[in-house]
C-alpha positions, 0 to 999 in steps of 0.5 A: 484380886483388884479391878473387879467387885461382887456383882460381876456377873463374867466371874466364875464360882472359884473365881468368887470364893477366893476373892471373898477368902482374900478379902476377909482375914484367918485361914482360907477354906477350901472352895466348893463347886456348885452347879445351879442346874441339872445335868443334860446330854446334847449333840455336841458333834453336830457342832464340831465339838469334842463331846464333854457331859456337863459331870465332866465339866463339874468332876474337872473343876477344881478349886484349885484351878481356879480357872477364870470360865464362868459358871454354867447358866441354868439356861445355857443354849445347847452350842454355846454349852459344847463351846465353852466346854471344848473352851474349857477342856483346851485349858485343862490340857494347858495345864498340863503341859503338853503343847510345844516348847521354843528355843532363843531365836538367834541359837535356832531360826525355826523358833521365831514363829513362836515369838511373831504374834497372831494376826487376823481378820484380813491377814492371818496368822499361825495362831488363827484358823481359816473361819475363827467366828472372833477373828476381826472383820467378822461377826461374832454369829458368823455361819457355822465353819467347816470343823478342822482337820485335826483337834487343837488337843491332839495337835498340840500332843503331836508337837509337844511329843517332837518338841520333847524328843528334839530336845532331848536329842538337842541335849545329847548333841550338845554333849558330844559337841562339848566331849569331842571339842570341849569350851576352849578355843576349837569349841569356840570356832565351830560354834561361831561358825555353825551359828552364824548361819543361824545369826545371819538367818533372823537378820535377814529372813528369820523377822520376815518369813514369820510376820509377812510371807506366812498371814500372807500364806494362810490369806491364800490358802483361805481366799484364793480361788486355786487354794494358795498353789500360786502364792505357794509356787510364787514363794517358794520361787523368791525363797530359793532365789533370795537365800540362795543368793544371800547363800553364795554371798555368804559363804564368798565372804566368810572371812569378813564376817568372822571378823566381824562377829570374831574379831579377836581371833588370829592365826590359826584359830581365825582360819578355823573358824572360817573353815567351819563358817564355810563348810556350815553357811549352805545351813541359811537356804536349808533353814528358810526352806525348812520354815517355809515347807513346814509352815504350808505343813502346818496351814494345811492341817499337817503339824507332826512334820515340822515338829520332828524333822529337827530329831532327823537333824540331831541324830545325822548331827550326833552320828557325826560327832560320833564319828569324829569321837572315834577317829581323833580317839580321845586326842585333844585336838585344838585350832592349830592341830585340828586337820582339813578333813576333821574340820570337813568332817565336823562342818559337812556334817552338821550341814547335812543334818539341816539339809536332810531337815528341810528335804525330808518334809518334800513327800509331806507336802506331795501327800497334802496335795501340794506341788511346785513348779518355779514361778517369776511374777512376784510383782502385785501379791500383796507382800508390801503392806504386810511389810507396813503391817510387820514393820515394828516386829522386824524391827524387834528382831533386829534390835534383838539381833544387834544385841546379839552380835555385840554380847557375840562379838565380846564373849570371842574376844574373852575366850581368844585372850592369852590369859583365858587359854583353854578354861572355856570362858568364851562364846561356847560356854556363854550358848551351852549355859543359855541352851541349859537354863532355857529349857524349863522357858521353853517346857512349861511357860510357852506351853501355857501361853501358847494354848492361851494366847488365841483366847485372849485374843477373842477376849481382847476383840470382845473389850473385855479387859478383865478377862486379858488380866485374869489370862495374864495372871493365871499364866503368871501364877502357874507358870511361875510355881515351876518356874521359879524352883527350876531357877532356884535349883540352877542355883544350887545344882549348876555344877552338878548339872553340868557334870551329869550333861556335859562334862565328858569326854575333852571338857576339863574340869576347869572349863566345867566349873567355869561353865557351871557358874555361868549357869549359876549367874544367870539362874534367878533371871529365869523368873524375870524372863519368864514373867517378862515372856509371859506379860509380852502376850498381853500385847499381842493379843490386841495386836500391839507390835509397836511396844513391844519394840519399844520395851525390847529395846530398852532390855537390849539397850539394858543388857549391852549396856551392862555386858560392855561394862563387864567386858571392860571391868572384868575383861582382866579376869575370867569373870567377864562372860559369867557376868555378861550372864548377869547382864543378861538377868537383870536386863531382862528383871528391867524389862519385867518392871517396864512391861508390867507398868505398859500392860496396867495402862493398856488392860486395867489390871492383872491381880498384881498384888496376886501375882507378886504374892504369889512370886514372893512365897514360892522365891522364900520357900526356894530360897529356904530350899537352896540353902538347906537342899545346895549345900547337902548336895555340894557335900555329897558331890565331894564324898563321892569324888568328883566326875559324874557318879560324884555329881549324879549323887549329888544332884539326886541327894540334895535336888530331893531334899530340896524338892521336899523342903520347897514343896513343904514350904510352899503348901505350908504358906498355901501357895494355892496354884502348886496344889493345882500342879502338884494333881497334875503330876498326881492324875499323869501317875494314875492317882 
């Protein structure tokens, strides 16, 4: 609780009580909430806030939640009371993990929008609404604004449901890719060709779209007399011309691009990869259009379409893979045996899904009152100024891209070496492992941070560094209580998870085991990865993109350097790419330490000792649970025999034991944040 003293008025009753309990020896007593007021009712709907009574506010303020909102003053104005209750309700939603998620940028370019910090003032960003009374450049006591068309809570639920369904169908698609192609040479060829448009889009346009065009779009829709229609016309025209030209150039240069990203490929494998790339590279323009059209809809308060259209893309790609499996009828193809027609089916079927993802947004745009006509008068639109403002964000994207290229090159090289043959230790295994590993981060950590970042920005604007530190502390602890056991669960049950989700079709037992080892290598790194992600949002709250660039530079140097060391030292074995997974985890441990130091200097403290104490307790509980539940799961799996049934039996029995032991030990060590999570689960189950 460093950085706070008794008498600071902005602290709440729960915070004060917990502070006192932490300063005194002996068991911690349950915190009681005392409301020094009489219940009252006010007409909140006139002010655009959700209607919540004082009784609701009091009843939901569980001591275990330890939120930082102040206690209710007895003489509080009705407007202030309604606004505070609305903010509190939003925080309660955040603890229920119902907000959208994102994936790794180089695997899914549409996720870049989640990585860009909010902008306020003259250049608005996607994380702030026009008319936000706390925006930079406006007075705190701003005139009343028109109520939002869609509440934050409702929009979050819409996006969350779309994200969850997209994740589920994405896992099904990934499972079918592995079933159809395994994780050997042919799978490497397909995944390099299919991910190449993602990488090119991220390099050339991804950061610019979100850091430059989106803020300008929101500004134009707010300030321009035509509601931003002219700017939308120019922006879409520029997108079509630029990305269309880039797509055509990339298709023509496909052989050169493959040599850059997969220089170790020769013969039939190189030819197959080039063919897949040519079929998939047209996705570049449709990725750009999908993001642009989706952001226009978001600015129009239409949040659902952009979150749900990826589901359509997944369904189309699932159908494509099903057709391929039906055609080959169980035959395990290689780059030497796959036919041109089968390559065409896989490549164009995958691209068709991305095309539909973009095209199906057009009817929603018309419904939102957005039309389009080409406009080429691009000069004088203010994009040059935005480029200057976004230079550090673009530089951060550039660092990430260079590191991803280096790892891709080394991973593809390892997968193509003769001694690895079809062992599944190349790029496909690496990308599949990181896809599974990132899921808890996507669902849990991002959910909490997405809700908290706008309020952190408001605290930063008012100069309340302690409140920003409290928000970061809460985010770290609330996410850690779920992220820590997830990371250890990957260590304990990676083999069973891979076998259940991906161990089908043409994936051999050897490939399944090797992918499981890579997931184990990633596992514990989920904890520093998540913590670094949360702490980085503290800088974004202050609109500081320069510091995150240098932090990402250190992470990138550590990742690339350690990956190269693994490549050199373990290159003669099948463990080099697994070593690169360890390098990824270690690099974020380095980044977490650097970020914590710089964040402390910025906000003056974020209860680092308390956060560390909670995480140590969680790691101890999860470590003991892993030591007992992991071997139990392996024993049951071996007893039931290899395969999906044995893996499911081992995961069910070992996982149940893991969870029970973790909860018992964590509660015995008085991890207060666990009680909050368990209370949320009970509330969701209606108990």
